[in-house]
N, CA, C and O atoms as a GROMACS GRO file, in nm:
protein
  564
    1MET      N    1   0.084  -0.118   0.000
    1MET     CA    2   0.000   0.000   0.000
    1MET      C    3   0.088   0.124   0.000
    1MET      O    4   0.192   0.130   0.065
    2THR      N    5   0.043   0.218  -0.073
    2THR     CA    6   0.118   0.343  -0.078
    2THR      C    7   0.068   0.437   0.030
    2THR      O    8  -0.038   0.416   0.090
    3ASN      N    9   0.145   0.539   0.051
    3ASN     CA   10   0.105   0.639   0.152
    3ASN      C   11  -0.027   0.705   0.115
    3ASN      O   12  -0.106   0.737   0.203
    4THR      N   13  -0.050   0.725  -0.012
    4THR     CA   14  -0.173   0.788  -0.059
    4THR      C   15  -0.293   0.701  -0.028
    4THR      O   16  -0.397   0.750   0.016
    5GLU      N   17  -0.279   0.571  -0.050
    5GLU     CA   18  -0.389   0.479  -0.022
    5GLU      C   19  -0.419   0.475   0.128
    5GLU      O   20  -0.535   0.470   0.169
    6ILE      N   21  -0.315   0.475   0.209
    6ILE     CA   22  -0.333   0.475   0.354
    6ILE      C   23  -0.402   0.603   0.399
    6ILE      O   24  -0.493   0.599   0.482
    7LEU      N   25  -0.359   0.716   0.346
    7LEU     CA   26  -0.422   0.844   0.381
    7LEU      C   27  -0.568   0.848   0.338
    7LEU      O   28  -0.653   0.898   0.412
    8LEU      N   29  -0.599   0.795   0.221
    8LEU     CA   30  -0.738   0.792   0.175
    8LEU      C   31  -0.822   0.702   0.264
    8LEU      O   32  -0.937   0.734   0.296
    9GLY      N   33  -0.766   0.588   0.304
    9GLY     CA   34  -0.839   0.498   0.394
    9GLY      C   35  -0.863   0.563   0.529
    9GLY      O   36  -0.973   0.554   0.584
   10LEU      N   37  -0.762   0.628   0.582
   10LEU     CA   38  -0.775   0.698   0.710
   10LEU      C   39  -0.876   0.812   0.700
   10LEU      O   40  -0.956   0.833   0.792
   11LEU      N   41  -0.873   0.884   0.591
   11LEU     CA   42  -0.968   0.993   0.569
   11LEU      C   43  -1.111   0.939   0.562
   11LEU      O   44  -1.203   1.002   0.614
   12SER      N   45  -1.130   0.825   0.499
   12SER     CA   46  -1.263   0.764   0.491
   12SER      C   47  -1.314   0.725   0.629
   12SER      O   48  -1.431   0.748   0.661
   13VAL      N   49  -1.227   0.666   0.710
   13VAL     CA   50  -1.265   0.626   0.845
   13VAL      C   51  -1.300   0.748   0.928
   13VAL      O   52  -1.402   0.748   0.998
   14LEU      N   53  -1.220   0.853   0.922
   14LEU     CA   54  -1.247   0.974   0.998
   14LEU      C   55  -1.377   1.041   0.953
   14LEU      O   56  -1.454   1.091   1.035
   15THR      N   57  -1.402   1.041   0.824
   15THR     CA   58  -1.525   1.098   0.771
   15THR      C   59  -1.646   1.019   0.820
   15THR      O   60  -1.748   1.077   0.855
   16TYR      N   61  -1.633   0.887   0.824
   16TYR     CA   62  -1.741   0.802   0.873
   16TYR      C   63  -1.772   0.836   1.019
   16TYR      O   64  -1.888   0.859   1.053
   17PHE      N   65  -1.671   0.840   1.105
   17PHE     CA   66  -1.694   0.868   1.246
   17PHE      C   67  -1.743   1.010   1.270
   17PHE      O   68  -1.821   1.034   1.363
   18ALA      N   69  -1.700   1.103   1.188
   18ALA     CA   70  -1.752   1.240   1.200
   18ALA      C   71  -1.902   1.241   1.168
   18ALA      O   72  -1.979   1.311   1.234
   19GLY      N   73  -1.942   1.163   1.068
   19GLY     CA   74  -2.084   1.153   1.033
   19GLY      C   75  -2.165   1.088   1.145
   19GLY      O   76  -2.277   1.131   1.172
   20VAL      N   77  -2.108   0.986   1.209
   20VAL     CA   78  -2.177   0.921   1.321
   20VAL      C   79  -2.197   1.021   1.434
   20VAL      O   80  -2.306   1.027   1.491
   21GLN      N   81  -2.096   1.097   1.467
   21GLN     CA   82  -2.107   1.196   1.574
   21GLN      C   83  -2.210   1.304   1.540
   21GLN      O   84  -2.288   1.346   1.626
   22ARG      N   85  -2.210   1.347   1.415
   22ARG     CA   86  -2.308   1.447   1.372
   22ARG      C   87  -2.449   1.391   1.384
   22ARG      O   88  -2.541   1.461   1.427
   23GLY      N   89  -2.466   1.264   1.348
   23GLY     CA   90  -2.597   1.199   1.360
   23GLY      C   91  -2.644   1.192   1.505
   23GLY      O   92  -2.761   1.214   1.533
   24LYS      N   93  -2.553   1.161   1.596
   24LYS     CA   94  -2.588   1.158   1.739
   24LYS      C   95  -2.631   1.295   1.788
   24LYS      O   96  -2.728   1.308   1.863
   25ARG      N   97  -2.559   1.398   1.743
   25ARG     CA   98  -2.592   1.534   1.784
   25ARG      C   99  -2.730   1.573   1.729
   25ARG      O  100  -2.811   1.634   1.800
   26TYR      N  101  -2.758   1.537   1.604
   26TYR     CA  102  -2.888   1.568   1.546
   26TYR      C  103  -3.001   1.496   1.620
   26TYR      O  104  -3.107   1.553   1.643
   27ARG      N  105  -2.977   1.370   1.658
   27ARG     CA  106  -3.079   1.296   1.732
   27ARG      C  107  -3.105   1.362   1.867
   27ARG      O  108  -3.220   1.374   1.909
   28ALA      N  109  -3.000   1.404   1.934
   28ALA     CA  110  -3.017   1.471   2.064
   28ALA      C  111  -3.095   1.602   2.047
   28ALA      O  112  -3.182   1.634   2.127
   29GLU      N  113  -3.064   1.676   1.943
   29GLU     CA  114  -3.136   1.801   1.916
   29GLU      C  115  -3.282   1.772   1.883
   29GLU      O  116  -3.372   1.844   1.926
   30ASP      N  117  -3.306   1.665   1.805
   30ASP     CA  118  -3.443   1.627   1.771
   30ASP      C  119  -3.522   1.589   1.896
   30ASP      O  120  -3.637   1.629   1.912
   31ARG      N  121  -3.459   1.512   1.984
   31ARG     CA  122  -3.527   1.473   2.108
   31ARG      C  123  -3.562   1.596   2.192
   31ARG      O  124  -3.673   1.605   2.245
   32ALA      N  125  -3.469   1.688   2.203
   32ALA     CA  126  -3.494   1.809   2.281
   32ALA      C  127  -3.607   1.891   2.219
   32ALA      O  128  -3.693   1.944   2.290
   33ARG      N  129  -3.606   1.903   2.085
   33ARG     CA  130  -3.712   1.978   2.017
   33ARG      C  131  -3.847   1.910   2.036
   33ARG      O  132  -3.947   1.978   2.061
   34HIS      N  133  -3.852   1.778   2.023
   34HIS     CA  134  -3.978   1.706   2.041
   34HIS      C  135  -4.030   1.718   2.184
   34HIS      O  136  -4.150   1.731   2.205
   35GLU      N  137  -3.941   1.713   2.281
   35GLU     CA  138  -3.983   1.727   2.421
   35GLU      C  139  -4.038   1.867   2.444
   35GLU      O  140  -4.137   1.884   2.516
   36ALA      N  141  -3.975   1.968   2.385
   36ALA     CA  142  -4.026   2.105   2.398
   36ALA      C  143  -4.164   2.117   2.334
   36ALA      O  144  -4.252   2.185   2.388
   37GLU      N  145  -4.184   2.051   2.221
   37GLU     CA  146  -4.314   2.055   2.154
   37GLU      C  147  -4.420   1.983   2.238
   37GLU      O  148  -4.533   2.030   2.248
   38ARG      N  149  -4.383   1.868   2.297
   38ARG     CA  150  -4.478   1.795   2.382
   38ARG      C  151  -4.512   1.878   2.506
   38ARG      O  152  -4.628   1.882   2.548
   39SER      N  153  -4.413   1.944   2.564
   39SER     CA  154  -4.437   2.029   2.680
   39SER      C  155  -4.533   2.142   2.644
   39SER      O  156  -4.627   2.170   2.717
   40GLU      N  157  -4.507   2.205   2.532
   40GLU     CA  158  -4.594   2.315   2.487
   40GLU      C  159  -4.737   2.266   2.465
   40GLU      O  160  -4.833   2.335   2.498
   41ALA      N  161  -4.752   2.146   2.407
   41ALA     CA  162  -4.885   2.090   2.382
   41ALA      C  163  -4.956   2.060   2.514
   41ALA      O  164  -5.076   2.084   2.526
   42ARG      N  165  -4.884   2.007   2.613
   42ARG     CA  166  -4.945   1.979   2.744
   42ARG      C  167  -4.994   2.109   2.808
   42ARG      O  168  -5.107   2.116   2.857
   43VAL      N  169  -4.909   2.210   2.807
   43VAL     CA  170  -4.944   2.339   2.867
   43VAL      C  171  -5.063   2.400   2.793
   43VAL      O  172  -5.157   2.448   2.855
   44ARG      N  173  -5.058   2.398   2.661
   44ARG     CA  174  -5.166   2.455   2.580
   44ARG      C  175  -5.297   2.383   2.608
   44ARG      O  176  -5.402   2.447   2.612
   45GLY      N  177  -5.292   2.252   2.626
   45GLY     CA  178  -5.414   2.176   2.657
   45GLY      C  179  -5.477   2.220   2.787
   45GLY      O  180  -5.599   2.234   2.796
   46VAL      N  181  -5.395   2.241   2.889
   46VAL     CA  182  -5.446   2.287   3.018
   46VAL      C  183  -5.508   2.426   3.003
   46VAL      O  184  -5.616   2.451   3.056
   47VAL      N  185  -5.441   2.514   2.934
   47VAL     CA  186  -5.492   2.650   2.915
   47VAL      C  187  -5.624   2.648   2.838
   47VAL      O  188  -5.718   2.719   2.873
   48ASP      N  189  -5.631   2.567   2.734
   48ASP     CA  190  -5.755   2.559   2.655
   48ASP      C  191  -5.871   2.502   2.737
   48ASP      O  192  -5.984   2.551   2.726
   49ARG      N  193  -5.845   2.400   2.817
   49ARG     CA  194  -5.952   2.344   2.902
   49ARG      C  195  -5.994   2.445   3.009
   49ARG      O  196  -6.112   2.455   3.040
   50TYR      N  197  -5.899   2.518   3.064
   50TYR     CA  198  -5.930   2.621   3.163
   50TYR      C  199  -6.021   2.727   3.100
   50TYR      O  200  -6.120   2.769   3.160
   51ARG      N  201  -5.986   2.769   2.977
   51ARG     CA  202  -6.068   2.869   2.907
   51ARG      C  203  -6.210   2.816   2.887
   51ARG      O  204  -6.307   2.888   2.909
   52ALA      N  205  -6.222   2.690   2.845
   52ALA     CA  206  -6.354   2.631   2.822
   52ALA      C  207  -6.435   2.626   2.951
   52ALA      O  208  -6.555   2.654   2.950
   53LEU      N  209  -6.371   2.593   3.061
   53LEU     CA  210  -6.441   2.592   3.190
   53LEU      C  211  -6.486   2.732   3.230
   53LEU      O  212  -6.595   2.750   3.282
   54TRP      N  213  -6.401   2.831   3.204
   54TRP     CA  214  -6.434   2.968   3.240
   54TRP      C  215  -6.548   3.021   3.153
   54TRP      O  216  -6.641   3.084   3.202
   55VAL      N  217  -6.539   2.995   3.023
   55VAL     CA  218  -6.642   3.043   2.930
   55VAL      C  219  -6.778   2.981   2.965
   55VAL      O  220  -6.881   3.049   2.959
   56SER      N  221  -6.777   2.853   3.001
   56SER     CA  222  -6.903   2.786   3.036
   56SER      C  223  -6.948   2.821   3.178
   56SER      O  224  -7.051   2.773   3.226
   57ARG      N  225  -6.869   2.905   3.245
   57ARG     CA  226  -6.895   2.948   3.383
   57ARG      C  227  -6.901   2.830   3.479
   57ARG      O  228  -6.963   2.838   3.585
   58GLU      N  229  -6.836   2.720   3.440
   58GLU     CA  230  -6.834   2.603   3.525
   58GLU      C  231  -6.734   2.620   3.639
   58GLU      O  232  -6.761   2.581   3.753
   59SER      N  233  -6.619   2.678   3.608
   59SER     CA  234  -6.517   2.690   3.711
   59SER      C  235  -6.406   2.782   3.666
   59SER      O  236  -6.385   2.803   3.546
   60SER      N  237  -6.335   2.838   3.762
   60SER     CA  238  -6.214   2.915   3.734
   60SER      C  239  -6.126   2.913   3.858
   60SER      O  240  -6.158   2.845   3.955
   61SER      N  241  -6.019   2.985   3.854
   61SER     CA  242  -5.923   2.995   3.963
   61SER      C  243  -5.867   2.858   3.998
   61SER      O  244  -5.846   2.776   3.908
   62LEU      N  245  -5.841   2.830   4.125
   62LEU     CA  246  -5.774   2.707   4.165
   62LEU      C  247  -5.853   2.583   4.126
   62LEU      O  248  -5.796   2.486   4.075
   63LYS      N  249  -5.983   2.585   4.150
   63LYS     CA  250  -6.065   2.469   4.117
   63LYS      C  251  -6.067   2.447   3.966
   63LYS      O  252  -6.061   2.333   3.919
   64GLY      N  253  -6.075   2.554   3.891
   64GLY     CA  254  -6.078   2.543   3.745
   64GLY      C  255  -5.949   2.487   3.688
   64GLY      O  256  -5.952   2.404   3.597
   65VAL      N  257  -5.836   2.532   3.740
   65VAL     CA  258  -5.709   2.484   3.688
   65VAL      C  259  -5.687   2.338   3.727
   65VAL      O  260  -5.626   2.263   3.651
   66LEU      N  261  -5.736   2.297   3.843
   66LEU     CA  262  -5.730   2.155   3.879
   66LEU      C  263  -5.816   2.072   3.784
   66LEU      O  264  -5.773   1.967   3.737
   67LYS      N  265  -5.938   2.121   3.757
   67LYS     CA  266  -6.026   2.049   3.664
   67LYS      C  267  -5.968   2.045   3.522
   67LYS      O  268  -5.995   1.952   3.447
   68SER      N  269  -5.891   2.146   3.488
   68SER     CA  270  -5.836   2.152   3.352
   68SER      C  271  -5.717   2.059   3.332
   68SER      O  272  -5.665   2.047   3.221
   69GLY      N  273  -5.674   1.993   3.439
   69GLY     CA  274  -5.570   1.892   3.424
   69GLY      C  275  -5.430   1.940   3.455
   69GLY      O  276  -5.334   1.888   3.399
   70VAL      N  277  -5.415   2.036   3.542
   70VAL     CA  278  -5.283   2.089   3.574
   70VAL      C  279  -5.191   1.980   3.628
   70VAL      O  280  -5.069   1.988   3.611
   71LEU      N  281  -5.246   1.879   3.693
   71LEU     CA  282  -5.162   1.773   3.750
   71LEU      C  283  -5.107   1.680   3.642
   71LEU      O  284  -5.021   1.597   3.672
   72SER      N  285  -5.154   1.693   3.519
   72SER     CA  286  -5.099   1.613   3.410
   72SER      C  287  -4.970   1.673   3.355
   72SER      O  288  -4.901   1.610   3.274
   73LEU      N  289  -4.938   1.794   3.399
   73LEU     CA  290  -4.814   1.856   3.353
   73LEU      C  291  -4.696   1.789   3.421
   73LEU      O  292  -4.711   1.725   3.526
   74GLN      N  293  -4.578   1.802   3.361
   74GLN     CA  294  -4.461   1.727   3.404
   74GLN      C  295  -4.375   1.797   3.509
   74GLN      O  296  -4.298   1.732   3.579
   75SER      N  297  -4.388   1.930   3.521
   75SER     CA  298  -4.299   2.002   3.612
   75SER      C  299  -4.365   2.130   3.662
   75SER      O  300  -4.465   2.177   3.608
   76GLY      N  301  -4.304   2.183   3.766
   76GLY     CA  302  -4.350   2.311   3.818
   76GLY      C  303  -4.334   2.423   3.716
   76GLY      O  304  -4.413   2.518   3.714
   77GLU      N  305  -4.232   2.412   3.632
   77GLU     CA  306  -4.212   2.514   3.527
   77GLU      C  307  -4.326   2.511   3.425
   77GLU      O  308  -4.369   2.616   3.378
   78GLU      N  309  -4.374   2.392   3.390
   78GLU     CA  310  -4.487   2.383   3.298
   78GLU      C  311  -4.611   2.445   3.362
   78GLU      O  312  -4.688   2.514   3.294
   79VAL      N  313  -4.631   2.421   3.490
   79VAL     CA  314  -4.746   2.478   3.561
   79VAL      C  315  -4.734   2.630   3.562
   79VAL      O  316  -4.832   2.701   3.537
   80ARG      N  317  -4.615   2.680   3.592
   80ARG     CA  318  -4.592   2.825   3.595
   80ARG      C  319  -4.620   2.885   3.456
   80ARG      O  320  -4.678   2.993   3.446
   81GLU      N  321  -4.578   2.816   3.351
   81GLU     CA  322  -4.603   2.863   3.214
   81GLU      C  323  -4.752   2.864   3.184
   81GLU      O  324  -4.802   2.958   3.122
   82ALA      N  325  -4.824   2.762   3.227
   82ALA     CA  326  -4.970   2.758   3.206
   82ALA      C  327  -5.036   2.875   3.277
   82ALA      O  328  -5.124   2.941   3.222
   83CYS      N  329  -4.994   2.902   3.400
   83CYS     CA  330  -5.050   3.016   3.475
   83CYS      C  331  -5.020   3.148   3.405
   83CYS      O  332  -5.104   3.238   3.400
   84ARG      N  333  -4.900   3.159   3.351
   84ARG     CA  334  -4.862   3.281   3.280
   84ARG      C  335  -4.947   3.299   3.154
   84ARG      O  336  -4.995   3.409   3.126
   85LEU      N  337  -4.967   3.190   3.078
   85LEU     CA  338  -5.049   3.198   2.956
   85LEU      C  339  -5.194   3.231   2.988
   85LEU      O  340  -5.258   3.309   2.918
   86ILE      N  341  -5.245   3.171   3.094
   86ILE     CA  342  -5.383   3.201   3.135
   86ILE      C  343  -5.397   3.350   3.162
   86ILE      O  344  -5.495   3.412   3.121
   87ARG      N  345  -5.301   3.406   3.231
   87ARG     CA  346  -5.303   3.548   3.264
   87ARG      C  347  -5.292   3.634   3.138
   87ARG      O  348  -5.367   3.731   3.122
   88THR      N  349  -5.199   3.599   3.047
   88THR     CA  350  -5.178   3.682   2.928
   88THR      C  351  -5.294   3.675   2.831
   88THR      O  352  -5.312   3.765   2.748
   89GLU      N  353  -5.374   3.568   2.840
   89GLU     CA  354  -5.490   3.557   2.751
   89GLU      C  355  -5.613   3.626   2.807
   89GLU      O  356  -5.722   3.616   2.750
   90GLY      N  357  -5.596   3.697   2.918
   90GLY     CA  358  -5.706   3.776   2.973
   90GLY      C  359  -5.805   3.696   3.055
   90GLY      O  360  -5.914   3.745   3.086
   91LEU      N  361  -5.770   3.574   3.090
   91LEU     CA  362  -5.858   3.492   3.172
   91LEU      C  363  -5.832   3.522   3.320
   91LEU      O  364  -5.728   3.577   3.354
   92PRO      N  365  -5.927   3.488   3.406
   92PRO     CA  366  -5.902   3.507   3.550
   92PRO      C  367  -5.779   3.425   3.590
   92PRO      O  368  -5.762   3.314   3.542
   93PRO      N  369  -5.697   3.477   3.677
   93PRO     CA  370  -5.574   3.405   3.712
   93PRO      C  371  -5.603   3.268   3.772
   93PRO      O  372  -5.699   3.251   3.848
   94ALA      N  373  -5.521   3.171   3.736
   94ALA     CA  374  -5.538   3.035   3.788
   94ALA      C  375  -5.507   3.032   3.937
   94ALA      O  376  -5.568   2.956   4.012
   95VAL      N  377  -5.414   3.114   3.979
   95VAL     CA  378  -5.378   3.126   4.121
   95VAL      C  379  -5.397   3.273   4.157
   95VAL      O  380  -5.336   3.360   4.095
   96PRO      N  381  -5.481   3.302   4.256
   96PRO     CA  382  -5.501   3.442   4.294
   96PRO      C  383  -5.367   3.510   4.323
   96PRO      O  384  -5.274   3.448   4.374
   97ASP      N  385  -5.359   3.638   4.290
   97ASP     CA  386  -5.234   3.714   4.304
   97ASP      C  387  -5.174   3.706   4.444
   97ASP      O  388  -5.052   3.696   4.458
   98ALA      N  389  -5.258   3.710   4.545
   98ALA     CA  390  -5.207   3.707   4.683
   98ALA      C  391  -5.129   3.578   4.709
   98ALA      O  392  -5.028   3.580   4.779
   99TYR      N  393  -5.176   3.467   4.654
   99TYR     CA  394  -5.106   3.339   4.673
   99TYR      C  395  -4.988   3.326   4.578
   99TYR      O  396  -4.885   3.270   4.616
  100MET      N  397  -5.002   3.376   4.457
  100MET     CA  398  -4.894   3.362   4.358
  100MET      C  399  -4.767   3.430   4.407
  100MET      O  400  -4.657   3.380   4.386
  101ALA      N  401  -4.783   3.545   4.472
  101ALA     CA  402  -4.665   3.614   4.525
  101ALA      C  403  -4.597   3.529   4.632
  101ALA      O  404  -4.474   3.526   4.641
  102GLN      N  405  -4.675   3.459   4.713
  102GLN     CA  406  -4.619   3.374   4.818
  102GLN      C  407  -4.554   3.248   4.760
  102GLN      O  408  -4.467   3.187   4.823
  103LEU      N  409  -4.597   3.208   4.642
  103LEU     CA  410  -4.547   3.085   4.579
  103LEU      C  411  -4.423   3.108   4.493
  103LEU      O  412  -4.371   3.014   4.433
  104GLU      N  413  -4.376   3.230   4.486
  104GLU     CA  414  -4.259   3.261   4.405
  104GLU      C  415  -4.142   3.173   4.449
  104GLU      O  416  -4.105   3.170   4.566
  105GLY      N  417  -4.084   3.102   4.353
  105GLY     CA  418  -3.969   3.017   4.380
  105GLY      C  419  -4.004   2.877   4.431
  105GLY      O  420  -3.916   2.795   4.452
  106LEU      N  421  -4.133   2.849   4.449
  106LEU     CA  422  -4.175   2.717   4.495
  106LEU      C  423  -4.229   2.635   4.378
  106LEU      O  424  -4.261   2.690   4.273
  107ASP      N  425  -4.237   2.505   4.398
  107ASP     CA  426  -4.284   2.413   4.293
  107ASP      C  427  -4.436   2.416   4.286
  107ASP      O  428  -4.504   2.368   4.376
  108LEU      N  429  -4.490   2.473   4.178
  108LEU     CA  430  -4.635   2.485   4.164
  108LEU      C  431  -4.701   2.350   4.142
  108LEU      O  432  -4.817   2.332   4.180
  109LEU      N  433  -4.632   2.255   4.081
  109LEU     CA  434  -4.690   2.123   4.061
  109LEU      C  435  -4.714   2.056   4.196
  109LEU      O  436  -4.818   1.993   4.218
  110GLU      N  437  -4.618   2.069   4.286
  110GLU     CA  438  -4.635   2.014   4.421
  110GLU      C  439  -4.748   2.088   4.494
  110GLU      O  440  -4.826   2.026   4.567
  111PHE      N  441  -4.756   2.218   4.475
  111PHE     CA  442  -4.863   2.297   4.536
  111PHE      C  443  -5.000   2.244   4.494
  111PHE      O  444  -5.087   2.222   4.579
  112PHE      N  445  -5.020   2.225   4.364
  112PHE     CA  446  -5.149   2.176   4.317
  112PHE      C  447  -5.173   2.031   4.358
  112PHE      O  448  -5.287   1.991   4.382
  113GLY      N  449  -5.066   1.953   4.368
  113GLY     CA  450  -5.081   1.817   4.417
  113GLY      C  451  -5.132   1.814   4.560
  113GLY      O  452  -5.219   1.733   4.594
  114ARG      N  453  -5.079   1.902   4.643
  114ARG     CA  454  -5.124   1.909   4.782
  114ARG      C  455  -5.267   1.962   4.792
  114ARG      O  456  -5.344   1.916   4.876
  115ILE      N  457  -5.302   2.057   4.707
  115ILE     CA  458  -5.440   2.109   4.707
  115ILE      C  459  -5.535   1.997   4.667
  115ILE      O  460  -5.642   1.981   4.726
  116SER      N  461  -5.496   1.921   4.567
  116SER     CA  462  -5.580   1.812   4.519
  116SER      C  463  -5.603   1.708   4.628
  116SER      O  464  -5.711   1.650   4.637
  117ALA      N  465  -5.502   1.684   4.709
  117ALA     CA  466  -5.513   1.585   4.816
  117ALA      C  467  -5.602   1.634   4.930
  117ALA      O  468  -5.657   1.554   5.006
  118ARG      N  469  -5.614   1.766   4.942
  118ARG     CA  470  -5.695   1.824   5.051
  118ARG      C  471  -5.805   1.910   4.990
  118ARG      O  472  -5.784   2.027   4.960
  119ARG      N  473  -5.920   1.852   4.972
  119ARG     CA  474  -6.030   1.924   4.909
  119ARG      C  475  -6.074   2.048   4.987
  119ARG      O  476  -6.127   2.141   4.928
  120ASP      N  477  -6.052   2.050   5.118
  120ASP     CA  478  -6.089   2.168   5.195
  120ASP      C  479  -6.000   2.287   5.162
  120ASP      O  480  -6.029   2.400   5.201
  121ALA      N  481  -5.890   2.263   5.089
  121ALA     CA  482  -5.800   2.372   5.052
  121ALA      C  483  -5.868   2.470   4.956
  121ALA      O  484  -5.833   2.588   4.953
  122LEU      N  485  -5.965   2.421   4.879
  122LEU     CA  486  -6.033   2.508   4.784
  122LEU      C  487  -6.134   2.601   4.851
  122LEU      O  488  -6.176   2.700   4.791
  123THR      N  489  -6.172   2.569   4.971
  123THR     CA  490  -6.272   2.652   5.039
  123THR      C  491  -6.217   2.724   5.162
  123THR      O  492  -6.286   2.808   5.220
  124SER      N  493  -6.095   2.692   5.200
  124SER     CA  494  -6.041   2.752   5.322
  124SER      C  495  -5.908   2.822   5.295
  124SER      O  496  -5.808   2.756   5.267
  125PRO      N  497  -5.906   2.955   5.302
  125PRO     CA  498  -5.780   3.027   5.285
  125PRO      C  499  -5.675   2.987   5.387
  125PRO      O  500  -5.555   2.990   5.358
  126ASP      N  501  -5.718   2.949   5.506
  126ASP     CA  502  -5.623   2.907   5.609
  126ASP      C  503  -5.548   2.781   5.568
  126ASP      O  504  -5.428   2.769   5.591
  127VAL      N  505  -5.619   2.687   5.506
  127VAL     CA  506  -5.556   2.563   5.461
  127VAL      C  507  -5.456   2.594   5.349
  127VAL      O  508  -5.346   2.539   5.347
  128LEU      N  509  -5.494   2.683   5.258
  128LEU     CA  510  -5.402   2.722   5.150
  128LEU      C  511  -5.276   2.786   5.207
  128LEU      O  512  -5.165   2.756   5.162
  129THR      N  513  -5.293   2.872   5.304
  129THR     CA  514  -5.178   2.938   5.366
  129THR      C  515  -5.089   2.835   5.434
  129THR      O  516  -4.966   2.845   5.426
  130ARG      N  517  -5.148   2.736   5.500
  130ARG     CA  518  -5.070   2.630   5.563
  130ARG      C  519  -4.993   2.548   5.460
  130ARG      O  520  -4.877   2.512   5.482
  131ILE      N  521  -5.056   2.518   5.349
  131ILE     CA  522  -4.989   2.441   5.242
  131ILE      C  523  -4.869   2.519   5.190
  131ILE      O  524  -4.762   2.463   5.170
  132ILE      N  525  -4.888   2.649   5.167
  132ILE     CA  526  -4.778   2.732   5.118
  132ILE      C  527  -4.666   2.736   5.221
  132ILE      O  528  -4.548   2.728   5.186
  133GLN      N  529  -4.701   2.748   5.348
  133GLN     CA  530  -4.600   2.751   5.453
  133GLN      C  531  -4.523   2.619   5.458
  133GLN      O  532  -4.401   2.619   5.475
  134GLU      N  533  -4.593   2.507   5.443
  134GLU     CA  534  -4.526   2.376   5.441
  134GLU      C  535  -4.429   2.366   5.323
  134GLU      O  536  -4.318   2.313   5.337
  135LEU      N  537  -4.471   2.417   5.208
  135LEU     CA  538  -4.383   2.416   5.091
  135LEU      C  539  -4.259   2.502   5.115
  135LEU      O  540  -4.148   2.463   5.079
  136ARG      N  541  -4.278   2.617   5.176
  136ARG     CA  542  -4.166   2.705   5.207
  136ARG      C  543  -4.068   2.638   5.303
  136ARG      O  544  -3.947   2.645   5.284
  137GLU      N  545  -4.121   2.573   5.404
  137GLU     CA  546  -4.036   2.504   5.500
  137GLU      C  547  -3.961   2.388   5.434
  137GLU      O  548  -3.844   2.365   5.462
  138GLY      N  549  -4.030   2.317   5.345
  138GLY     CA  550  -3.966   2.208   5.272
  138GLY      C  551  -3.858   2.257   5.179
  138GLY      O  552  -3.756   2.190   5.160
  139ALA      N  553  -3.879   2.373   5.119
  139ALA     CA  554  -3.779   2.429   5.027
  139ALA      C  555  -3.657   2.480   5.103
  139ALA      O  556  -3.545   2.478   5.052
  140ALA      N  557  -3.680   2.526   5.226
  140ALA     CA  558  -3.568   2.579   5.306
  140ALA      C  559  -3.483   2.466   5.363
  140ALA      O  560  -3.364   2.486   5.392
  141ALA      N  561  -3.542   2.349   5.380
  141ALA     CA  562  -3.468   2.237   5.441
  141ALA      C  563  -3.369   2.173   5.345
  141ALA      O  564  -3.300   2.078   5.383
   0.00000   0.00000   0.00000
């Protein structure tokens, strides 16, 4: 074998592995893009169901967002995004302003999970305040 043939063979191997690495990077980017699209669809679904409940005057606020499926979201950030979209679309806030300020920096998915577990939380401001305090204590620990 001549040096030229060896160099061409080596170049072919390097080109192959560069293509494999590029393919892996593209797959990772595709997965990230698809996850972002799925997240957006989940959030949009909750917002649309919340709007339908509000328009039909069936429910709004905390009870409405629970009925709209907020617990089907994957993270507190998705819940926060749904609350933000609900607000920007001119609908009544999913979480009253007084509570939202207290929930800053806390996991909203856990908040709604705890509300869901305690039905009296929807009718008692004291219970809601206790839940927020428990979340704050848990976050500080």
